[in-house]
Structure formats: structure tokens, C-alpha cells
N, C-alpha and C positions, 0 to 999 in steps of 0.2 A: 504494500500500500504506500503510495507516494504522499509525502507531506509537502504542501506547497506554501508559498509565502513565508512568513516568519514564524518563529516559535516564541512563546512567552512562558517563562518558567516562574513558578511561585511555590512557596512552601505553605503548608497548612498543618494544623494540629490534627492528629487522627489517633484516637484511642490512647491519649496520653503521650504519644511520641510524635515525631515529625516525619512526614512523608515528603522527602525532598524530590521524589520522582514524579510529582504531579505536573504535567505539562499541558498547556492548551496549544493545540496545533490546528492549522487549517488543513482539512482533508477534503479531497474531491468527493462530491456528492455521489458520483458514479461508483466510487469505491466502497461506499457504506452499504452494509447489508442489513435488511430488516431481520429481526429474530423471527424465525418461521413459526414458532409456537406462541407468539405474543397474544396473551389472553385479553388485552385491552383493545376495545373497539373505539377507534378515534377518528374515523372519517368525517363525522359531523363537525369536528372542531377545526378542520384544515382551513376552511375559508376565513375563520376569525384569526387564526394564527398567521395566515398570509397577510391579512390587513395589519396585524400587529407588527410584522416584520417590515412592511412597507412604511409604516408610521414611525417606528422606533429603531429599526435595524435589527440585526440578528444578535441579541444580547446574551442568550443562554446557551452555553455549549452543549453538544450532544455527548453523552457518555457511551463509549464503545469498549469492547473487550480487545484483546490483543490481535484478534483476527478481523477487526472492523465490523463486528456484529453489534448492532445497537442494543445497549443496555437501558438507556433512558433517552427519550427524544424522538420516538417514532413519528409523532405528529409534526414536530419541527422539521424533520427530514422530508416528510411528504409535502409540507408547505414549501420548503426550499426547492424541491423538484418542480412543483407547479410554477414557482416563480422563475425557474430557469437559472438558479444559482449554480455556479461552478463548484464552489467550496464553502464549507461551513466550519466554525470552530468546534473542536472536539477535545475531550479529555479521555485518555485511556485508563481504564480500570486495571492497570497493570499488576497491582499488588493483590488482586482478588482471585480466588480460585473459581473455576467454572460454577461451582455450587453457590458461592458468594455472589457472583454476578447474577445468577438466576434469582436469588433471594433479594438482591438490591433492585432488580427490575420490578419485581412484585411490590416491594416496599415503597419504591418511588411513586408508583401509580396509586397505591392505596393511601398514602399519606395526604395527597391532595384532597381526597374524598372525606377525610376526617375534619377538614377545616370548615368553618362557617363564617358568616359575615356579622359584624356588629352593625346593625342597621342604622343606628344614629350616626356613627362615624362614617359609614358608607354614604349616607345622605349628605353629610357635611362635605365629603370629598367630591361627590357629584356636583354639588353647588358651586365649587371652585373651578370646575372644568367646563368652560364655555366654548373653547376652541377645538375640542376633540369630541368627535361623535363616538361615544362608547358603544353604541349599538353595532358598530363595525367589528366589535370584539366579542359579541354575544350577549351584551347587557340589554335587558329590557328596562330602560330607564324609567318609562312611565309606570310600569308595574312596581318597580322598586320604590318610587316616590309615593305611589298610592298605598303600598304596604307600609311604608314608613309613616305616612299620615295616620293610618289606622293605629299603628303601634304607639305613636306619640299622643294618642287620644286628643286630637285637635279640637273636639267639641268642648273640652274642659279647659278653656282659657285661650284658645287660638282665635285670632281675628280673621274673618273671611271677607273678601271683597269679591262680589259676583260681577262678572262682565261677560261679554259675548264669547270669550275664549275659555271660560270655566271659572274655577274658584281659585283665588290667590290665597294661600295659606301661610300664616306666620307661626312658626313653632315657638311656644312659650319657653321651652327649655334651652334651645340653642340659638334662637333668633333667625334660623334658616327660613327663607321665603321660597316657596315653590308653588306651582300651578297644577291643579287637578282638573282634568277635562271632565265635563258632565255630558 
């Protein structure tokens, strides 16, 4: 497998020791191989990831084993292929046994599913983003704001202003202003 462009080396703590062998390298997309028994179904997320890469760049490396088989990042590789990218940043899981790579692959996918949103903080963050259309990344902003309005119990102290475009709501807890369509 050919490494192209430059290499960036960094050290990180791992299990109480230092793994000085962690290297981020640019690897040709054509040389990356999907894990044939990948249990994660990710085709529905490719479009959103393509939009994210277009907007922000390719910021999260793919994790591969010594043979170039993807351990983490199948969706990112699919998006890169769709975008016609020649190479992507990769990290080799060189110090892991085949069994550890398999366990890491499963753990990496499972861990994202264990997270949830703090709706108040999410609404605050959404309020500050006017230049970026988050629906391009899979967010249903209207549904989030409506759910947030219900969770904040806007009837108990929120001020509403009705107009032709819906109701403008002012959150009594955080001061956030948003519009709910009627």
C-alpha cells in the first residue's frame, strides 16, 4: 500500500504508556478495503457525510489495520469515493492484534449509539448557527426546536408573538428566541 503526500507523527497516551508508533498518513482511497463482514449498515449516512466533508474538509482519519482493511471509517470512505477523493488521512492500528481490531471496530460503532443530546445546549448551539444549514448533515432543525419548546415548557412563562410565519418563542431559562411554525 502506497502512502502519498506527507506523514504527520504524534504521540499519545495509551493504557498508561506511550504509543510512539501512531502515524497519520495519506492513503489512496483505491487502496483501502472495506471489512467484508462489517455489521454496521451506513449507506443512509453517506450523503450527510459528503456534505460535511464539502463544508469542513476531511477532518477525521480512517483507522485501518496493517493490510489496509478499514477498522473505523467505512462511511467516511464511501463518502470520499463518491466525492472522487484520491487520498484520505488514515491511522494504522499497528499495535493491535486481529482480534483487537475486530473488537475496536465493534466498539467504535457502538459507542456513538450510547450518546444522546442535551436538548437545551443543542438548542443554544443551533441558535448561534445562522450561516450553516445543518439539515445538510441530517439534522431536522424544526423538529429539534419544536421538541425543545415542549421540553422547556414554554407555556409556563414564555412570551409568544403570533405572526403570519408562526409563533416566536422566548425561552425563560436561557433567553433563546426561536420560531415554531403553526
